[in-house]
FIKEMAR-660180 format. One record per residue: residue number from 1; chain; z, y, x of N, C-alpha, C in turn. Coordinates in steps of 0.02 Angstrom, whole numbers, plus 50000, padded with zeros to 5 digits. Example, Ala and Ser with C-alpha at 12.3 -4.5 7.8 and 13.67 -1.06 7.14 Angstrom:
# residues 2
n|chain|nzz|nyy|nxx|cazz|cayy|caxx|czz|cyy|cxx
1|A|50390|49716|50660|50390|49775|50615|50390|49835|50660
2|A|50354|49888|50642|50357|49947|50684|50394|50002|50645
# end
This chain:
# residues 226
n|chain|nzz|nyy|nxx|cazz|cayy|caxx|czz|cyy|cxx
1|A|50327|50896|54340|50378|50845|54326|50450|50873|54328
2|A|50464|50918|54376|50526|50950|54379|50540|50992|54318
3|A|50489|51029|54296|50492|51069|54234|50511|51026|54174
4|A|50477|50968|54170|50491|50923|54114|50561|50900|54114
5|A|50586|50878|54173|50656|50856|54179|50705|50909|54160
6|A|50690|50971|54181|50733|51028|54169|50741|51037|54091
7|A|50682|51039|54057|50682|51047|53985|50717|50993|53949
8|A|50710|50929|53973|50745|50874|53944|50822|50884|53953
9|A|50843|50902|54013|50910|50916|54027|50939|50973|53984
10|A|50901|51025|53977|50924|51083|53938|50932|51066|53865
11|A|50881|51022|53838|50885|51001|53770|50946|50957|53758
12|A|50959|50913|53803|51017|50871|53796|51082|50907|53798
13|A|51085|50959|53842|51145|51001|53847|51154|51040|53779
14|A|51099|51067|53756|51102|51105|53693|51132|51063|53634
15|A|51103|51004|53624|51124|50960|53570|51195|50932|53580
16|A|51214|50918|53645|51282|50895|53659|51330|50947|53641
17|A|51316|51011|53653|51366|51064|53645|51366|51087|53572
18|A|51314|51073|53534|51310|51101|53467|51318|51045|53412
19|A|51317|50984|53435|51319|50930|53382|51380|50934|53338
20|A|51437|50944|53364|51498|50950|53319|51495|51010|53274
21|A|51468|51063|53299|51463|51124|53259|51413|51114|53201
22|A|51359|51079|53216|51305|51070|53167|51324|51018|53113
23|A|51356|50967|53138|51364|50905|53095|51434|50903|53060
24|A|51464|50959|53056|51528|50966|53022|51527|51018|52967
25|A|51561|51003|52910|51569|51055|52859|51636|51092|52873
26|A|51633|51157|52871|51689|51199|52889|51715|51239|52834
27|A|51780|51256|52834|51810|51302|52786|51849|51355|52821
28|A|51836|51417|52806|51869|51473|52840|51943|51475|52824
29|A|51982|51490|52877|52058|51487|52869|52088|51553|52883
30|A|52059|51598|52926|52089|51663|52940|52039|51705|52986
31|A|52055|51767|52984|52021|51817|53028|52074|51850|53071
32|A|52067|51849|53133|52119|51879|53180|52085|51928|53230
33|A|52125|51973|53252|52097|52022|53302|52145|52078|53316
34|A|52130|52112|53372|52177|52166|53395|52178|52223|53347
35|A|52122|52231|53308|52120|52287|53259|52159|52270|53193
36|A|52183|52208|53185|52219|52192|53127|52293|52185|53141
37|A|52339|52214|53105|52410|52209|53120|52435|52138|53105
38|A|52405|52104|53061|52424|52034|53045|52360|51995|53035
39|A|52368|51926|53045|52311|51883|53030|52290|51891|52956
40|A|52224|51894|52944|52199|51903|52876|52184|51829|52848
41|A|52224|51811|52801|52216|51742|52773|52177|51746|52706
42|A|52138|51696|52694|52097|51694|52634|52139|51688|52570
43|A|52128|51729|52520|52160|51724|52456|52144|51655|52422
44|A|52185|51629|52377|52168|51565|52345|52108|51574|52301
45|A|52067|51523|52301|52006|51526|52259|52006|51459|52216
46|A|51973|51462|52157|51978|51405|52111|51926|51348|52131
47|A|51887|51357|52185|51837|51310|52206|51833|51313|52285
48|A|51811|51251|52310|51808|51245|52381|51752|51283|52411
49|A|51765|51313|52469|51714|51352|52505|51691|51314|52567
50|A|51626|51309|52576|51599|51271|52631|51551|51314|52674
51|A|51563|51314|52739|51519|51348|52787|51485|51295|52831
52|A|51419|51303|52839|51383|51258|52883|51337|51293|52928
53|A|51320|51258|52981|51276|51283|53035|51216|51237|53040
54|A|51158|51264|53051|51097|51221|53053|51053|51243|53112
55|A|51009|51200|53133|50960|51214|53188|50892|51215|53164
56|A|50876|51194|53106|50805|51197|53082|50804|51218|53007
57|A|50808|51284|52995|50806|51339|53043|50875|51351|53075
58|A|50877|51390|53130|50942|51405|53161|50980|51459|53121
59|A|51029|51439|53089|51057|51482|53036|51131|51464|53024
60|A|51170|51517|53007|51238|51508|52985|51239|51525|52910
61|A|51273|51486|52870|51281|51500|52800|51360|51496|52787
62|A|51390|51556|52787|51463|51558|52778|51478|51576|52704
63|A|51523|51539|52676|51537|51546|52606|51608|51562|52592
64|A|51622|51616|52558|51686|51630|52530|51678|51674|52468
65|A|51668|51640|52409|51644|51672|52349|51572|51697|52359
66|A|51562|51752|52401|51496|51772|52420|51477|51733|52483
67|A|51416|51749|52505|51387|51709|52561|51362|51761|52618
68|A|51378|51741|52679|51347|51774|52738|51294|51728|52763
69|A|51230|51748|52764|51176|51710|52790|51149|51746|52854
70|A|51153|51713|52910|51135|51744|52973|51085|51698|53012
71|A|51028|51725|53029|50981|51689|53075|51004|51698|53145
72|A|51013|51646|53182|51042|51647|53248|50997|51613|53300
73|A|51013|51627|53364|50986|51591|53418|51043|51562|53458
74|A|51044|51493|53460|51095|51460|53500|51072|51457|53572
75|A|51118|51474|53618|51096|51478|53688|51116|51419|53728
76|A|51148|51367|53698|51167|51306|53736|51229|51315|53775
77|A|51263|51373|53772|51328|51381|53809|51382|51395|53763
78|A|51389|51358|53709|51438|51373|53658|51437|51443|53636
79|A|51381|51470|53625|51372|51537|53605|51308|51547|53563
80|A|51302|51601|53527|51242|51614|53490|51234|51690|53481
81|A|51173|51711|53466|51156|51784|53454|51135|51787|53382
82|A|51159|51837|53347|51140|51849|53279|51078|51890|53277
83|A|51021|51864|53250|50959|51899|53247|50950|51941|53181
84|A|50980|51916|53130|50978|51953|53067|51037|51928|53022
85|A|51055|51970|52977|51112|51949|52931|51103|51976|52862
86|A|51123|51942|52815|51125|51966|52744|51187|51939|52709
87|A|51216|51983|52669|51276|51965|52631|51267|51974|52558
88|A|51283|51927|52517|51278|51937|52444|51341|51983|52424
89|A|51331|52019|52372|51376|52076|52352|51408|52071|52286
90|A|51412|52010|52258|51443|52003|52191|51517|52019|52192
91|A|51544|52051|52143|51615|52069|52141|51656|52012|52109
92|A|51708|51994|52143|51754|51945|52114|51812|51986|52078
93|A|51817|51974|52018|51867|52011|51974|51927|51968|51951
94|A|51936|51910|51983|51991|51869|51962|52058|51884|51998
95|A|52060|51937|52041|52124|51956|52072|52125|52031|52081
96|A|52164|52058|52120|52170|52132|52133|52126|52156|52191
97|A|52075|52120|52205|52029|52142|52260|52037|52106|52327
98|A|52082|52057|52330|52094|52024|52391|52036|51983|52415
99|A|51999|51948|52369|51944|51909|52385|51887|51953|52414
100|A|51870|52009|52379|51819|52053|52399|51837|52082|52469
101|A|51899|52099|52476|51918|52129|52545|51912|52079|52599
102|A|51934|52016|52584|51928|51964|52638|51856|51949|52654
103|A|51813|51944|52603|51746|51933|52617|51710|51989|52655
104|A|51735|52051|52639|51706|52108|52676|51720|52102|52753
105|A|51780|52076|52770|51794|52064|52840|51748|52009|52870
106|A|51734|51960|52831|51685|51905|52856|51615|51936|52865
107|A|51592|51977|52815|51526|52005|52819|51519|52053|52881
108|A|51570|52095|52890|51571|52143|52942|51578|52114|53013
109|A|51602|52050|53014|51614|52018|53078|51548|52003|53114
110|A|51494|51987|53075|51433|51969|53108|51385|52029|53106
111|A|51362|52047|53166|51319|52108|53175|51254|52086|53208
112|A|51200|52115|53186|51135|52099|53212|51132|52119|53289
113|A|51098|52075|53326|51089|52084|53398|51155|52079|53438
114|A|51206|52050|53409|51270|52040|53445|51278|51970|53463
115|A|51316|51956|53516|51328|51891|53544|51398|51863|53521
116|A|51399|51800|53509|51466|51769|53487|51475|51705|53528
117|A|51538|51686|53538|51554|51624|53573|51598|51584|53523
118|A|51596|51520|53533|51638|51475|53490|51669|51420|53529
119|A|51727|51399|53506|51762|51336|53533|51777|51290|53476
120|A|51777|51226|53493|51795|51177|53441|51853|51135|53473
121|A|51909|51133|53437|51968|51090|53457|51973|51035|53410
122|A|51981|50974|53439|51988|50916|53399|52060|50895|53398
123|A|52090|50898|53338|52163|50889|53330|52174|50820|53296
124|A|52135|50773|53314|52144|50704|53281|52102|50701|53214
125|A|52135|50710|53157|52102|50699|53097|52068|50765|53073
126|A|52081|50820|53110|52051|50884|53091|52027|50923|53151
127|A|51973|50957|53144|51947|51003|53198|51955|51074|53180
128|A|51961|51115|53232|51970|51187|53223|51912|51220|53259
129|A|51878|51266|53225|51823|51304|53251|51845|51377|53256
130|A|51835|51409|53314|51850|51478|53324|51789|51513|53350
131|A|51766|51566|53312|51708|51604|53332|51733|51677|53351
132|A|51717|51696|53412|51739|51761|53435|51684|51810|53450
133|A|51701|51875|53449|51651|51926|53464|51673|51967|53527
134|A|51639|52016|53542|51652|52056|53606|51710|52099|53601
135|A|51739|52111|53541|51796|52157|53532|51858|52119|53511
136|A|51860|52054|53534|51921|52013|53530|51941|51998|53460
137|A|51890|51994|53415|51904|51973|53344|51881|51896|53341
138|A|51915|51859|53299|51897|51789|53290|51897|51773|53214
139|A|51852|51728|53196|51856|51694|53128|51871|51620|53142
140|A|51922|51594|53108|51943|51524|53120|51924|51483|53059
141|A|51907|51421|53070|51887|51372|53021|51922|51306|53035
142|A|51929|51264|52983|51947|51197|52990|51893|51151|52961
143|A|51890|51090|52987|51842|51046|52962|51862|51018|52897
144|A|51809|51000|52858|51820|50973|52791|51806|50899|52796
145|A|51859|50859|52787|51854|50787|52796|51867|50754|52730
146|A|51820|50717|52708|51827|50678|52641|51858|50612|52653
147|A|51902|50591|52611|51941|50531|52622|51906|50471|52589
148|A|51838|50467|52591|51802|50411|52566|51758|50382|52619
149|A|51738|50323|52613|51690|50294|52663|51624|50327|52655
150|A|51585|50327|52710|51523|50364|52712|51473|50340|52655
151|A|51474|50274|52640|51429|50252|52588|51450|50268|52520
152|A|51512|50296|52513|51539|50316|52445|51536|50388|52434
153|A|51513|50428|52484|51510|50499|52476|51460|50519|52423
154|A|51477|50568|52380|51431|50586|52329|51377|50633|52358
155|A|51316|50623|52335|51261|50664|52356|51228|50696|52295
156|A|51241|50762|52290|51226|50798|52230|51159|50838|52239
157|A|51118|50837|52188|51059|50875|52186|51060|50919|52123
158|A|51055|50987|52134|51053|51036|52078|50983|51066|52074
159|A|50955|51071|52017|50891|51104|52012|50874|51120|51941
160|A|50829|51173|51932|50811|51218|51985|50872|51267|51998
161|A|50872|51295|52057|50925|51340|52077|50894|51396|52121
162|A|50885|51455|52095|50908|51484|52033|50879|51451|51972
163|A|50914|51454|51914|50896|51423|51856|50892|51473|51799
164|A|50847|51463|51752|50838|51503|51693|50865|51472|51628
165|A|50845|51409|51618|50858|51377|51556|50902|51313|51559
166|A|50874|51262|51592|50911|51196|51593|50926|51182|51669
167|A|50991|51168|51683|51011|51147|51750|51017|51074|51752
168|A|50977|51043|51797|50980|50972|51803|51024|50952|51861
169|A|51073|50908|51848|51123|50889|51899|51117|50812|51907
170|A|51108|50794|51969|51105|50719|51982|51154|50704|52041
171|A|51186|50648|52040|51234|50628|52091|51223|50553|52104
172|A|51241|50537|52168|51237|50467|52187|51294|50426|52162
173|A|51344|50457|52134|51400|50421|52104|51403|50446|52030
174|A|51442|50411|51990|51451|50426|51920|51486|50494|51911
175|A|51456|50536|51866|51483|50601|51847|51528|50591|51784
176|A|51594|50607|51791|51641|50594|51737|51659|50665|51704
177|A|51653|50718|51742|51672|50784|51711|51634|50839|51746
178|A|51623|50892|51708|51584|50951|51733|51622|51014|51710
179|A|51635|51056|51761|51663|51122|51743|51620|51175|51777
180|A|51610|51232|51739|51575|51288|51770|51617|51350|51766
181|A|51624|51382|51825|51663|51444|51828|51614|51503|51835
182|A|51633|51560|51806|51596|51621|51815|51621|51652|51880
183|A|51595|51711|51897|51613|51745|51962|51684|51768|51962
184|A|51716|51775|51907|51788|51793|51903|51834|51736|51909
185|A|51808|51674|51909|51851|51613|51912|51867|51584|51843
186|A|51840|51615|51791|51852|51591|51724|51811|51532|51707
187|A|51841|51478|51678|51805|51420|51657|51765|51437|51597
188|A|51697|51428|51599|51655|51445|51539|51620|51383|51515
189|A|51629|51327|51549|51598|51263|51527|51642|51210|51551
190|A|51667|51166|51507|51710|51111|51526|51699|51052|51479
191|A|51666|51000|51506|51648|50943|51466|51659|50880|51506
192|A|51677|50828|51471|51674|50759|51498|51606|50733|51495
193|A|51584|50702|51550|51515|50672|51552|51519|50601|51521
194|A|51461|50572|51507|51456|50508|51476|51448|50452|51531
195|A|51485|50462|51584|51479|50411|51638|51412|50397|51659
196|A|51376|50451|51673|51304|50446|51695|51301|50479|51766
197|A|51246|50463|51802|51233|50496|51866|51193|50559|51856
198|A|51172|50577|51800|51133|50638|51785|51163|50673|51726
199|A|51158|50741|51730|51181|50781|51676|51132|50842|51672
200|A|51114|50860|51609|51070|50917|51595|51114|50972|51558
201|A|51117|51030|51587|51161|51081|51557|51119|51142|51535
202|A|51127|51160|51473|51086|51219|51443|51125|51283|51463
203|A|51092|51323|51506|51123|51385|51531|51089|51447|51505
204|A|51046|51439|51454|51004|51495|51431|51050|51555|51408
205|A|51106|51541|51382|51152|51594|51353|51194|51624|51408
206|A|51194|51595|51469|51234|51624|51523|51206|51692|51546
207|A|51248|51735|51566|51222|51800|51591|51196|51792|51661
208|A|51153|51835|51682|51126|51832|51752|51183|51842|51801
209|A|51184|51799|51852|51238|51805|51901|51254|51739|51939
210|A|51309|51740|51975|51331|51681|52013|51380|51643|51976
211|A|51370|51575|51977|51419|51529|51944|51433|51471|51992
212|A|51488|51438|51980|51510|51379|52020|51518|51321|51976
213|A|51486|51266|51993|51491|51206|51951|51531|51155|51992
214|A|51581|51124|51958|51624|51076|51988|51618|51009|51955
215|A|51607|50957|51995|51598|50893|51971|51659|50848|51986
216|A|51679|50809|51933|51733|50764|51940|51798|50794|51970
217|A|51809|50857|51958|51866|50892|51980|51870|50899|52056
218|A|51817|50888|52090|51814|50888|52165|51764|50941|52191
219|A|51703|50914|52204|51654|50953|52239|51631|51011|52194
220|A|51619|51069|52228|51601|51131|52191|51538|51158|52224
221|A|51489|51180|52183|51426|51206|52209|51407|51271|52175
222|A|51373|51313|52217|51354|51379|52189|51288|51373|52152
223|A|51282|51405|52093|51223|51406|52052|51207|51481|52038
224|A|51145|51499|52039|51124|51568|52023|51084|51565|51957
225|A|51107|51602|51908|51071|51607|51845|51028|51669|51844
226|A|50965|51659|51833|50917|51716|51830|50914|51745|51761
# end
């Protein structure tokens, strides 16, 4: 009985401490540390970057043009251990290398078998997430808050992804416009939709690589062309 109560308490502690982390969409704002003479700020990007944390599976998916995917173990004490890590390596050619350099700092921040701690500060309408490592480096994020009611939020489904021929896009709200950016930030597809909740896009002529599709001038999603 005591063991059962202990596990119930531990589970409640775990979810209480991680609920804000898991249930919030985050956007990276800077990398700081004693090894850097100045705070490293993200260069401007033509599409929104979203980082999220999950528990099933326990994983971090950090996005800034490329993606850091890390399998982690949350320890219930506002900390986690990185068990494995992978970074995508596409080159962004839309600037003088700032995006690639900044993403390199994000990728190098997470190291296998290393421990990390985090704090979340609630500043009213916005939250700040700080993740730190053992050598006094931190990655900072801000929460992404949409200014619409919960029942009006768009729910987008893309498939298949990766895609070879036809990309099917469906949304819970009306799609009025679609733009697709290549990995350099160049617009290669720009069309007004016929006020439908579904759009089919022929991508057979696209080169193999990473693309970003933007709906209604707002939400942006990563698509991989095989």
